[in-house]
C-alpha positions as CSV (number, residue, x, y, z in Angstrom):
1,M,0.0,0.0,0.0
2,E,1.5,3.3,-1.1
3,F,1.0,6.4,1.1
4,E,3.7,8.7,-0.1
5,P,1.7,10.2,-3.0
6,Y,-0.6,11.7,-0.4
7,R,2.1,13.6,1.5
8,G,1.6,16.9,-0.2
9,E,-2.1,17.2,0.3
10,L,-1.9,15.9,3.8
11,L,0.8,18.5,4.6
12,A,-1.5,21.2,3.2
13,F,-4.4,19.9,5.3
14,C,-2.3,19.9,8.5
15,Y,-1.2,23.5,7.6
16,R,-4.8,24.7,7.2
17,M,-5.6,23.1,10.6
18,L,-2.5,24.4,12.5
19,G,-1.4,27.5,10.7
20,S,2.2,26.4,11.0
21,Y,4.2,24.9,8.2
22,H,6.8,23.3,10.5
23,E,4.2,21.7,12.7
24,A,2.3,20.6,9.6
25,E,5.4,18.8,8.4
26,D,5.7,16.9,11.7
27,L,2.0,16.0,11.8
28,A,1.9,14.9,8.1
29,Q,4.8,12.6,8.9
30,E,3.1,11.3,12.0
31,T,0.0,10.6,9.9
32,L,1.9,8.5,7.4
33,L,3.8,6.7,10.1
34,R,0.5,5.8,11.9
35,A,-1.0,4.7,8.6
36,W,2.0,2.4,7.9
37,K,1.8,0.8,11.3
38,A,-2.0,0.2,10.9
39,R,-1.9,-0.8,7.3
40,D,-2.9,-4.4,8.1
41,R,-6.1,-3.1,9.7
42,Y,-7.2,-1.0,6.7
43,D,-10.5,-2.2,5.2
44,P,-11.0,-1.1,1.6
45,A,-14.7,-2.1,1.8
46,R,-15.3,0.7,4.4
47,A,-13.3,3.6,3.0
48,S,-10.9,4.6,0.3
49,V,-7.2,4.9,1.2
50,R,-7.5,8.7,0.9
51,T,-10.5,8.9,3.2
52,W,-8.8,6.6,5.7
53,L,-5.7,8.7,5.7
54,Y,-7.6,11.9,6.4
55,R,-9.3,10.3,9.3
56,I,-5.9,9.6,10.8
57,A,-4.7,13.1,9.9
58,T,-7.8,14.8,11.4
59,N,-7.3,12.9,14.7
60,V,-3.6,13.8,14.7
61,C,-4.4,17.5,14.2
62,L,-7.2,17.6,16.7
63,T,-4.9,16.1,19.3
64,A,-2.2,18.6,18.5
65,L,-4.6,21.5,18.9
66,Q,-5.9,20.5,22.3
67,G,-5.3,23.4,24.7
68,R,-3.8,25.6,21.9
69,G,-4.7,29.2,21.1
70,R,-5.0,30.4,17.6
71,R,-2.1,31.5,15.3
72,P,-2.8,35.1,14.4
73,L,-1.4,37.8,12.2
74,P,-0.8,41.2,13.8
75,S,-4.0,42.6,12.2
76,G,-6.0,40.0,14.1
77,L,-4.8,41.3,17.5
78,G,-6.0,44.9,17.7
79,A,-6.3,48.2,15.9
80,P,-3.7,49.5,13.4
81,S,-0.9,51.7,14.6
82,D,-0.6,55.4,13.6
83,D,3.0,55.6,14.9
84,W,5.2,54.6,12.0
85,G,8.3,55.4,14.1
86,A,7.4,53.0,16.9
87,P,10.1,50.5,18.0
88,L,9.8,47.2,16.1
89,T,9.9,44.9,19.1
90,P,9.0,41.3,18.3
91,A,6.4,39.5,20.4
92,L,8.1,36.2,20.7
93,D,5.5,34.8,23.0
94,V,2.9,34.8,20.3
95,P,2.6,31.7,18.1
96,W,2.3,33.6,14.8
97,L,0.7,32.3,11.6
98,E,3.4,31.1,9.2
99,P,3.4,31.2,5.4
100,F,3.2,28.0,3.4
101,P,5.7,27.2,0.6
102,E,3.2,25.5,-1.7
103,A,5.6,25.6,-4.7
104,R,7.8,22.9,-3.0
105,F,4.9,20.4,-3.0
106,D,2.3,19.1,-5.4
107,V,-0.4,21.3,-3.8
108,E,-3.3,22.7,-5.7
109,V,-3.3,26.6,-5.5
110,R,-6.7,27.7,-4.2
111,A,-8.3,30.6,-2.5
112,D,-8.5,28.6,0.7
113,L,-4.7,28.5,1.0
114,R,-4.4,32.3,1.3
115,L,-2.9,33.8,4.4
116,A,-6.1,35.7,5.1
117,W,-8.3,32.6,4.8
118,V,-6.1,30.5,7.0
119,A,-5.9,33.4,9.6
120,A,-9.8,33.6,9.5
121,T,-10.2,29.9,10.1
122,Q,-8.0,30.2,13.2
123,L,-11.0,31.9,14.8
124,L,-12.9,28.6,14.7
125,P,-12.9,25.8,17.3
126,A,-10.7,23.0,16.2
127,R,-13.5,20.6,15.2
128,Q,-15.4,23.3,13.3
129,R,-12.1,24.1,11.5
130,A,-11.8,20.4,10.6
131,V,-15.3,20.2,9.3
132,L,-14.9,23.3,7.2
133,V,-11.6,22.1,5.6
134,L,-12.8,18.5,5.0
135,R,-16.2,19.6,3.5
136,E,-15.4,22.8,1.6
137,V,-11.7,22.4,0.7
138,L,-11.3,18.7,0.3
139,E,-15.0,18.1,-0.7
140,F,-15.6,15.0,1.4
141,S,-19.3,14.2,1.8
142,A,-21.0,14.9,5.1
143,A,-21.2,11.2,5.8
144,E,-17.5,10.8,5.2
145,V,-16.6,13.7,7.5
146,A,-19.0,12.2,10.2
147,G,-17.0,9.0,9.9
148,Q,-13.7,10.8,10.1
149,L,-14.7,12.7,13.2
150,G,-16.7,9.9,14.8
151,T,-19.9,12.0,14.9
152,T,-23.2,12.3,13.0
153,V,-24.1,13.9,9.7
154,A,-26.4,16.3,11.5
155,A,-23.6,17.4,13.7
156,V,-21.3,17.9,10.7
157,N,-23.9,20.0,8.9
158,S,-24.4,22.1,12.0
159,A,-20.7,22.7,12.5
160,L,-20.3,23.7,8.9
161,Q,-23.1,26.2,9.2
162,R,-21.5,27.8,12.3
163,A,-18.1,27.8,10.7
164,R,-19.4,29.6,7.6
165,A,-21.1,32.2,9.7
166,T,-17.9,32.9,11.7
167,L,-15.9,33.4,8.5
168,A,-18.5,35.6,7.0
169,A,-18.4,37.8,10.1
170,A,-14.7,37.9,9.9
171,G,-15.0,39.6,6.5
172,D,-12.6,37.3,4.6
173,A,-13.7,38.4,1.1
174,E,-10.4,39.2,-0.6
175,E,-10.2,38.6,-4.3
176,F,-8.3,35.6,-5.4
177,R,-6.2,35.6,-8.5
178,E,-3.3,33.2,-9.1
179,P,0.2,34.6,-8.9
180,G,0.8,33.7,-12.6
181,D,-2.1,35.9,-13.8
182,P,-0.6,38.5,-16.2
183,G,-2.2,41.4,-14.4
184,V,-1.0,40.3,-11.0
185,R,2.5,39.6,-12.2
186,A,2.8,43.0,-13.8
187,V,1.8,44.7,-10.5
188,V,4.3,42.6,-8.5
189,Q,7.1,43.3,-11.0
190,R,6.5,47.0,-10.8
191,Y,6.4,46.8,-7.0
192,A,9.7,44.9,-7.0
193,R,11.4,47.5,-9.2
194,A,10.1,50.4,-7.1
195,F,11.3,48.6,-3.9
196,E,14.7,47.9,-5.4
197,A,15.0,51.6,-6.3
198,A,13.7,52.7,-2.8
199,D,11.2,54.7,-4.7
200,V,8.4,55.4,-2.2
201,P,6.2,57.5,-4.5
202,A,6.3,54.6,-7.1
203,L,5.3,52.2,-4.4
204,V,2.4,54.3,-3.2
205,R,1.0,54.4,-6.8
206,L,0.8,50.6,-6.6
207,L,-1.0,50.6,-3.3
208,A,-4.7,50.4,-2.5
209,E,-5.9,53.4,-0.5
210,D,-6.5,51.2,2.6
211,A,-3.5,48.9,2.0
212,V,-2.4,46.9,5.0
213,L,1.2,46.3,6.1
214,E,2.0,43.8,8.8
215,M,5.3,42.3,10.0
216,P,5.0,39.3,12.3
217,P,6.6,38.7,14.8
218,V,6.3,42.5,15.4
219,P,2.7,43.1,16.6
220,L,2.4,46.5,15.0
221,W,0.5,46.9,11.8
222,F,-0.5,49.8,9.5
223,R,-3.5,50.5,7.4
224,G,-3.6,53.1,4.6
225,S,-1.2,54.1,1.9
226,G,-0.1,57.1,3.8
227,D,1.2,55.2,6.9
228,Y,2.6,52.5,4.6
229,A,4.6,55.2,2.7
230,L,5.9,56.7,6.0
231,F,7.0,53.3,7.2
232,M,8.8,52.5,3.9
233,E,10.6,55.8,4.1
234,R,11.8,54.7,7.5
235,V,13.0,51.4,6.1
236,F,15.0,52.9,3.3
237,R,16.6,55.5,5.6
238,T,17.6,52.8,8.0
239,R,18.6,50.0,5.5
240,G,19.7,52.1,2.5
241,T,19.0,51.6,-1.2
242,G,20.1,49.2,-3.8
243,W,17.9,46.3,-2.8
244,A,17.5,43.1,-4.8
245,L,14.2,41.2,-4.9
246,R,13.3,37.7,-6.2
247,E,9.8,36.6,-7.1
248,L,8.3,33.4,-5.7
249,T,4.9,32.3,-4.3
250,A,3.6,31.6,-0.8
251,N,0.1,30.3,0.0
252,G,-0.8,30.5,-3.6
253,Q,0.0,34.3,-3.5
254,P,2.7,36.3,-5.1
255,A,5.7,36.8,-2.8
256,L,9.0,38.6,-2.9
257,A,12.3,37.7,-1.2
258,A,13.9,41.1,-0.4
259,Y,17.7,41.3,-0.1
260,V,19.3,44.3,1.5
261,R,22.7,45.6,0.1
262,E,25.6,44.8,2.4
263,T,28.4,47.3,3.0
264,G,31.1,45.0,1.8
265,G,29.2,44.0,-1.4
266,G,26.5,41.5,-2.2
267,H,23.1,41.3,-0.6
268,R,21.7,39.7,2.5
269,L,18.2,38.2,2.9
270,H,16.1,40.6,4.8
271,T,12.4,39.6,4.5
272,L,9.9,37.4,2.7
273,Q,6.9,39.6,1.6
274,V,3.6,37.9,0.8
275,L,1.4,40.2,-1.3
276,T,-2.4,40.4,-1.9
277,V,-3.1,42.1,-5.3
278,T,-6.7,43.2,-5.7
279,D,-8.1,45.3,-8.7
280,G,-4.6,45.9,-9.9
281,L,-3.2,47.2,-6.6
282,V,-1.4,45.8,-3.6
283,A,-4.0,45.5,-0.9
284,R,-1.9,43.7,1.7
285,N,1.7,42.9,2.4
286,V,2.6,40.4,5.1
287,V,6.3,40.7,5.8
288,F,8.1,37.8,7.5
289,A,11.7,38.2,8.9
290,D,11.9,34.9,10.8
291,P,14.9,32.8,9.7
292,V,12.7,29.7,10.3
293,V,10.4,31.0,7.5
294,F,13.4,31.5,5.2
295,D,14.4,27.9,5.8
296,A,11.0,26.6,4.9
297,F,11.2,28.3,1.6
298,A,14.8,27.2,1.0
299,L,15.8,30.8,0.4
300,P,19.5,31.6,0.0
301,R,20.8,33.8,2.7
302,R,23.1,35.8,0.4
303,L,23.4,37.1,-3.1
304,P,27.1,37.5,-3.9
305,A,28.5,40.7,-5.2
306,G,28.4,41.0,-9.0
307,N,26.1,38.0,-9.3
308,L,22.4,38.1,-8.5
309,A,22.0,34.4,-8.7
310,P,21.3,32.9,-5.3
311,E,24.2,31.6,-3.2
312,R,23.2,28.3,-1.5
């Protein structure tokens, strides 16, 4: 019995449940290990291999979530800041939502992998979250989900209704267009060129009026192109000009790896920026500076002087 072909989708499921790529890796591995140990007890007359694997994965995730709080983004913790000069002190005690490097795996790019969607589902109790993902993302039947959760079809339908209501109240209605969409790519490329040139007015022209900028693990966040611009002016005064950016994807969204120029030559990895592009403008930028995130995306830490190819 072959389980390895399911690793990518199980990893994405565990990520949607936990909000952490690194924890999802561990739980997907645990799922496959449990399945291997229990393979002699698998009954094909009762469920397909895929359905059976998701029953194991769901139980693994629900166990891991016991006693856990949600993984937020800064915008989920309070009001935006109006002090663009405030100290950028990380809140290391917060289990922040992490981005997902879907390009490394055979994972379907969908709206329900977006950072905003995953952050919104973190508001749900664990079992409601499981029902939502199993029913609406993975499209299992209510009867299959009832079997996976050891409950009734009526309970599944009720949980799904409550989960939908919570997400609707959270206002998660951002437009979804794939990173490869020509319009999206054009906006991202113009944004990257403006960033490399430290051209704040050019950046502002690419921002939605109510654009959001957030930077986990720093709990501050900003709303509005004006505060966004003031903060970027601060960044370029502090870090200088002559940046180098590389395009990639995260959570099925366009992303940029930003490299700051070093005094002795070359560039050093500074941040991973995950963009939401809506109506031809950047509506949100979630900026990650955690080295653990860089490792998940296998990003080179330096670009050597005179050569913008990654140094691994």
